[in-house]
Legacy VTK file of the C-alpha trace (Angstrom):
# vtk DataFile Version 3.0
C-alpha trace
ASCII
DATASET POLYDATA
POINTS 409 float
0.000 0.000 0.000
2.863 2.354 0.892
4.571 1.653 -2.443
1.361 2.371 -4.335
1.025 5.688 -2.474
4.588 6.553 -3.513
3.718 6.023 -7.199
0.577 8.176 -6.813
2.711 10.923 -5.228
5.173 10.784 -8.150
2.342 11.094 -10.685
0.759 13.952 -8.660
4.058 15.885 -8.540
4.441 15.431 -12.314
0.901 16.624 -13.104
1.041 19.657 -10.769
4.430 20.733 -12.154
3.193 20.389 -15.754
0.041 22.376 -14.890
2.018 25.282 -13.352
4.422 25.360 -16.307
1.454 25.554 -18.675
-0.262 28.390 -16.779
2.928 30.499 -16.905
2.829 30.624 -20.719
-0.451 32.586 -20.582
0.733 35.244 -18.100
1.645 37.977 -20.622
4.496 40.433 -20.203
2.965 43.956 -19.967
3.736 46.592 -22.580
3.323 44.451 -25.734
0.568 44.929 -28.311
-0.358 41.244 -28.429
-3.031 41.600 -31.135
-0.726 43.370 -33.621
2.110 41.002 -32.758
-0.025 37.863 -33.365
-1.211 39.215 -36.714
2.346 39.835 -37.919
3.740 36.393 -37.018
0.881 34.311 -38.426
2.848 33.191 -41.498
6.295 33.025 -39.885
7.492 29.404 -40.367
10.289 29.705 -37.768
7.901 30.932 -35.059
5.249 28.364 -35.985
7.864 25.628 -35.627
9.100 26.946 -32.259
5.505 27.244 -31.049
5.163 23.468 -31.380
7.781 22.994 -28.635
6.840 26.011 -26.507
3.077 25.391 -26.514
2.348 28.691 -28.255
4.759 30.647 -26.044
6.256 32.568 -28.966
2.787 33.821 -29.934
1.936 35.020 -26.430
5.276 36.326 -25.070
4.436 35.248 -21.524
6.817 34.653 -18.619
7.442 31.021 -19.670
7.582 31.737 -23.416
11.102 30.357 -23.893
9.967 27.095 -22.320
12.367 24.164 -22.254
14.119 25.067 -25.531
17.207 26.780 -23.945
17.714 23.779 -21.638
17.501 21.277 -24.515
19.899 23.313 -26.657
22.319 23.620 -23.733
22.165 19.863 -23.101
23.118 19.231 -26.739
25.981 21.772 -26.541
27.215 20.110 -23.327
27.235 16.696 -25.009
29.242 18.171 -27.881
31.711 19.760 -25.468
32.163 16.417 -23.686
33.156 14.881 -27.023
35.505 17.744 -27.906
37.121 18.493 -24.512
38.965 15.468 -23.004
38.813 16.883 -19.437
35.009 16.942 -19.506
34.947 13.379 -20.837
37.184 12.292 -17.939
34.891 14.011 -15.437
31.829 12.245 -16.862
33.507 8.825 -16.990
35.554 8.665 -13.813
33.985 10.931 -11.190
30.636 9.151 -10.799
27.880 11.167 -9.109
30.192 14.148 -8.505
31.058 14.178 -12.214
27.370 14.089 -13.109
26.707 17.084 -10.847
29.559 19.044 -12.464
28.190 18.328 -15.954
24.685 19.355 -14.801
26.122 22.611 -13.436
27.737 23.389 -16.815
24.403 22.656 -18.535
22.581 25.036 -16.168
25.071 27.863 -16.772
24.746 27.341 -20.539
20.933 27.338 -20.195
21.055 30.728 -18.443
23.425 32.099 -21.107
21.305 30.725 -23.967
18.125 32.132 -22.366
19.740 35.594 -22.059
20.783 35.542 -25.740
17.343 34.378 -26.830
15.624 36.963 -24.581
17.742 39.777 -26.050
16.818 38.600 -29.577
13.115 38.547 -28.689
13.383 41.995 -27.054
14.849 43.508 -30.229
12.438 41.572 -32.464
9.230 42.748 -30.729
10.343 46.404 -30.556
7.798 47.518 -33.240
4.962 45.884 -31.275
5.583 47.546 -27.887
3.663 50.525 -26.492
6.704 52.240 -25.004
10.016 50.563 -25.872
12.955 51.791 -23.778
15.974 50.343 -21.998
14.064 49.688 -18.730
11.348 47.762 -20.595
14.008 45.854 -22.539
15.905 44.943 -19.351
12.675 43.829 -17.597
11.784 41.665 -20.601
15.211 39.959 -20.690
15.215 39.308 -16.919
11.623 37.979 -16.965
12.116 35.616 -19.928
15.489 34.362 -18.625
14.069 33.747 -15.135
11.072 31.959 -16.659
13.372 29.691 -18.661
15.445 28.831 -15.566
12.240 28.048 -13.616
11.118 25.699 -16.433
14.538 24.007 -16.297
14.026 23.546 -12.540
10.556 22.105 -13.188
12.000 19.574 -15.630
14.576 18.477 -13.049
11.847 18.149 -10.378
9.829 15.872 -12.680
12.894 13.782 -13.581
14.006 13.376 -9.955
10.741 13.247 -7.994
8.102 12.523 -10.629
7.548 10.042 -13.458
9.339 10.197 -16.804
11.883 12.607 -18.263
11.001 16.184 -17.310
12.185 17.905 -20.507
10.433 15.337 -22.731
7.147 15.595 -20.795
7.174 19.400 -21.014
7.545 19.178 -24.812
4.864 16.442 -24.848
2.457 18.753 -22.992
3.130 21.672 -25.332
2.493 19.568 -28.437
-0.744 18.102 -27.012
-1.950 21.618 -26.182
-1.722 22.544 -29.886
-3.916 19.635 -31.091
-7.353 21.281 -30.375
-6.239 24.447 -32.181
-5.178 22.434 -35.247
-8.422 20.440 -35.300
-10.398 23.702 -35.458
-9.311 23.896 -39.111
-11.852 21.178 -39.858
-15.637 21.500 -39.675
-17.098 18.050 -38.889
-20.559 19.109 -40.202
-19.119 19.233 -43.710
-19.041 15.692 -45.253
-15.798 16.406 -47.149
-14.109 17.599 -43.942
-15.355 14.505 -42.121
-13.596 12.433 -44.787
-10.421 14.446 -44.174
-10.620 13.766 -40.416
-10.993 10.011 -41.068
-7.933 10.166 -43.373
-6.098 12.189 -40.726
-6.770 9.579 -38.042
-5.849 6.702 -40.379
-2.609 8.391 -41.436
-1.741 9.229 -37.838
-2.330 5.608 -36.828
-0.066 4.380 -39.642
2.686 6.803 -38.559
2.302 5.707 -34.925
2.639 2.012 -35.823
5.752 2.613 -37.959
7.244 4.800 -35.229
6.629 2.195 -32.500
8.328 -0.439 -34.668
11.322 1.868 -35.182
11.526 2.804 -31.486
11.511 -0.833 -30.324
13.648 -2.382 -33.083
17.172 -3.351 -32.129
20.045 -5.527 -33.295
21.336 -7.984 -30.693
25.104 -8.516 -30.776
25.881 -11.764 -28.935
28.755 -11.737 -26.451
30.600 -14.635 -24.829
32.905 -14.956 -21.835
36.599 -15.396 -22.714
36.758 -18.812 -21.007
34.047 -20.118 -23.348
35.698 -18.964 -26.601
35.638 -21.711 -29.207
32.651 -23.421 -27.552
29.659 -22.455 -29.689
27.257 -24.415 -27.487
28.240 -22.188 -24.531
26.893 -19.004 -26.178
24.026 -17.684 -24.042
21.339 -15.930 -26.090
20.554 -13.790 -23.032
24.014 -12.162 -23.166
24.053 -9.519 -25.879
24.650 -5.845 -26.679
21.363 -4.195 -27.776
21.911 -1.675 -30.596
18.791 0.334 -31.403
17.779 0.878 -35.009
17.230 4.575 -34.297
19.764 5.742 -31.693
18.880 9.443 -31.899
15.157 8.932 -31.400
13.170 11.831 -32.765
15.968 14.434 -32.413
17.388 14.034 -35.976
13.999 14.837 -37.494
13.468 17.745 -35.059
16.758 19.392 -36.036
16.306 18.623 -39.730
12.852 20.262 -39.597
14.311 23.287 -37.801
17.166 23.548 -40.310
14.795 23.302 -43.286
12.712 26.258 -42.022
15.731 28.596 -41.815
16.307 28.868 -45.610
12.562 29.445 -46.054
12.731 32.299 -43.543
15.769 33.755 -45.337
13.870 33.523 -48.608
11.211 35.884 -47.224
13.616 38.355 -45.607
16.717 38.734 -47.817
17.383 40.929 -50.858
20.420 39.095 -52.264
19.239 38.008 -55.737
21.787 35.166 -56.166
20.987 33.577 -52.797
17.263 34.083 -53.354
17.436 32.372 -56.772
19.403 29.427 -55.307
16.933 28.941 -52.452
13.956 29.309 -54.817
15.415 26.616 -57.077
15.757 24.180 -54.163
12.382 24.825 -52.515
10.296 25.101 -55.663
11.620 21.759 -56.911
10.150 18.879 -54.895
12.942 16.478 -55.863
15.759 18.857 -54.788
13.858 19.663 -51.588
13.489 15.966 -50.732
17.178 15.299 -51.432
18.211 18.256 -49.249
15.874 17.166 -46.421
17.020 13.538 -46.576
20.688 14.647 -46.332
19.839 16.704 -43.220
18.072 13.779 -41.514
20.930 11.417 -42.396
23.547 13.904 -41.102
21.770 14.479 -37.782
21.139 10.729 -37.373
24.852 9.939 -37.660
25.673 12.898 -35.411
23.378 11.685 -32.625
24.511 8.105 -33.032
28.128 9.211 -32.505
27.141 11.128 -29.344
25.076 8.339 -27.776
27.301 5.364 -28.659
31.053 5.280 -28.215
32.306 2.017 -29.739
35.726 2.464 -28.146
34.115 2.538 -24.679
32.013 -0.533 -25.486
35.108 -2.462 -26.620
37.032 -1.433 -23.481
34.153 -2.423 -21.193
33.917 -5.838 -22.883
37.626 -6.404 -22.252
37.261 -5.361 -18.599
34.422 -7.885 -18.169
36.452 -10.624 -19.843
33.914 -10.914 -22.665
34.035 -10.584 -26.447
31.939 -10.911 -29.592
32.159 -14.445 -31.091
34.678 -14.688 -33.975
35.734 -11.046 -33.452
39.045 -10.173 -31.787
38.980 -7.745 -28.841
40.240 -4.202 -29.385
40.405 -2.528 -32.806
38.616 -5.352 -34.637
35.682 -5.122 -32.198
35.521 -1.334 -32.667
35.511 -1.688 -36.484
32.844 -4.417 -36.327
30.561 -2.329 -34.064
31.087 0.810 -36.191
30.108 -1.119 -39.309
26.874 -2.405 -37.729
25.980 0.970 -36.163
26.512 2.756 -39.507
24.158 0.314 -41.239
21.519 0.619 -38.486
21.774 4.419 -38.500
21.286 4.540 -42.273
18.206 2.293 -42.111
16.821 4.281 -39.148
17.378 7.578 -40.985
15.625 6.168 -44.053
12.581 5.239 -41.953
12.574 8.696 -40.345
12.682 10.329 -43.774
9.733 8.226 -45.001
7.704 9.126 -41.902
8.600 12.821 -42.226
7.439 12.844 -45.854
4.312 10.778 -45.192
1.961 13.834 -45.183
3.455 15.105 -48.455
3.163 11.679 -50.105
-0.421 11.242 -48.867
-1.487 14.742 -49.965
-0.033 14.129 -53.450
-2.007 10.872 -53.759
-5.308 12.109 -52.238
-4.957 15.799 -53.247
-5.893 16.632 -49.628
-3.632 18.292 -47.048
-4.722 15.966 -44.236
-2.022 16.867 -41.710
-2.497 20.620 -41.976
-0.772 22.336 -39.040
0.196 19.070 -37.338
3.463 17.617 -38.547
4.819 14.125 -38.180
7.612 15.544 -35.991
4.973 16.207 -33.345
3.548 12.705 -33.696
6.986 11.132 -33.418
7.740 13.062 -30.241
4.354 12.195 -28.721
4.812 8.481 -29.364
8.447 8.424 -28.234
7.719 10.211 -24.941
4.574 8.150 -24.287
6.465 4.870 -24.817
9.376 5.881 -22.566
7.077 7.162 -19.786
4.907 4.028 -19.928
8.030 1.842 -19.729
9.267 3.784 -16.690
5.918 3.353 -14.902
5.900 -0.339 -15.795
9.475 -0.766 -14.498
8.543 1.015 -11.261
5.504 -1.238 -10.723
7.553 -4.404 -11.420
10.265 -3.284 -8.973
7.588 -2.713 -6.320
6.158 -6.193 -6.880
9.656 -7.643 -6.623
10.284 -5.763 -3.357
6.984 -7.068 -1.968
7.930 -10.673 -2.870
11.401 -10.292 -1.290
9.902 -8.566 1.731
LINES 1 410
409 0 1 2 3 4 5 6 7 8 9 10 11 12 13 14 15 16 17 18 19 20 21 22 23 24 25 26 27 28 29 30 31 32 33 34 35 36 37 38 39 40 41 42 43 44 45 46 47 48 49 50 51 52 53 54 55 56 57 58 59 60 61 62 63 64 65 66 67 68 69 70 71 72 73 74 75 76 77 78 79 80 81 82 83 84 85 86 87 88 89 90 91 92 93 94 95 96 97 98 99 100 101 102 103 104 105 106 107 108 109 110 111 112 113 114 115 116 117 118 119 120 121 122 123 124 125 126 127 128 129 130 131 132 133 134 135 136 137 138 139 140 141 142 143 144 145 146 147 148 149 150 151 152 153 154 155 156 157 158 159 160 161 162 163 164 165 166 167 168 169 170 171 172 173 174 175 176 177 178 179 180 181 182 183 184 185 186 187 188 189 190 191 192 193 194 195 196 197 198 199 200 201 202 203 204 205 206 207 208 209 210 211 212 213 214 215 216 217 218 219 220 221 222 223 224 225 226 227 228 229 230 231 232 233 234 235 236 237 238 239 240 241 242 243 244 245 246 247 248 249 250 251 252 253 254 255 256 257 258 259 260 261 262 263 264 265 266 267 268 269 270 271 272 273 274 275 276 277 278 279 280 281 282 283 284 285 286 287 288 289 290 291 292 293 294 295 296 297 298 299 300 301 302 303 304 305 306 307 308 309 310 311 312 313 314 315 316 317 318 319 320 321 322 323 324 325 326 327 328 329 330 331 332 333 334 335 336 337 338 339 340 341 342 343 344 345 346 347 348 349 350 351 352 353 354 355 356 357 358 359 360 361 362 363 364 365 366 367 368 369 370 371 372 373 374 375 376 377 378 379 380 381 382 383 384 385 386 387 388 389 390 391 392 393 394 395 396 397 398 399 400 401 402 403 404 405 406 407 408
């Protein structure tokens, strides 16, 4: 009974924290002409994309408008720095919990810095839409948005430590879900043709969900064997293996590819350079060139994330420390080459699946001549499914561990 109460408390903490973070988005910063501002950004692809992850924060300019984005960006930068700077890698590997705290501290400082930069950019950007823009207003805006971002970072850490699931992922999950009713308003169910569109929308969404679940759960099992059993094929235990996921980067490659693809479109609307404008027009007006460019972005980010998440050198070293190896593969360099070869193949296949899913709305609209996923991209669906699966698994693991404790007790 006590264990069950503990789970209820974790879920309650998560829900209350998510609720407070959501309310903060709708507390507007005074001094901004919100109506004029909303009218001007309606067709801005960059802002529309960011609104997916901030729950409409960039349309409201409330105290939590920056949301979890600075924290996520800072986490990615920290991971890059760990790969580049050997000292940081040593801290992460060898200092245990203390090392983890040091890395978290770096991430928090970077989050504050990123939030300040982003707040300054927003302050300069909304200048035409303010009632009385001056230095005091600008300073208040920067301090408010930066503080709001740091509070959201704190909320995400509270959820991760005391609640259920990953805090940052659940905050994005909530923001995406909050946009669904707004997107569905585009369709009038009383109109028979729109009803057909909604049925197609649900069917397409279901197909994307199924494909995504398959991708999320697919993995290649690399058998390993203890050194003392080398040469004895009958001693290979099928339960001893290295699980390599088909899609190591999860949904992040498609998120960054989608963000990168909106930047040239934004430049196209705001630049006067005729050569650059012609080049961008050629790419984005030609569906084939656009698809090639987008596929290259997804592939690039997939390999990038795979290299961050999996270090084959570390895997090979850990196998040697455990006195284990891959059958018919020598320890050391040969193991590293073998794992790199498999990971490269898996990453390519995973990136291909991600590309197909990302282009599913375009393919479907070309076939049916109906834009069935208007305003609700597959990136959102992929994130929703990924977060839901991970959170459900965590709850399931927690319940199983409780049952195990009860049996042992």
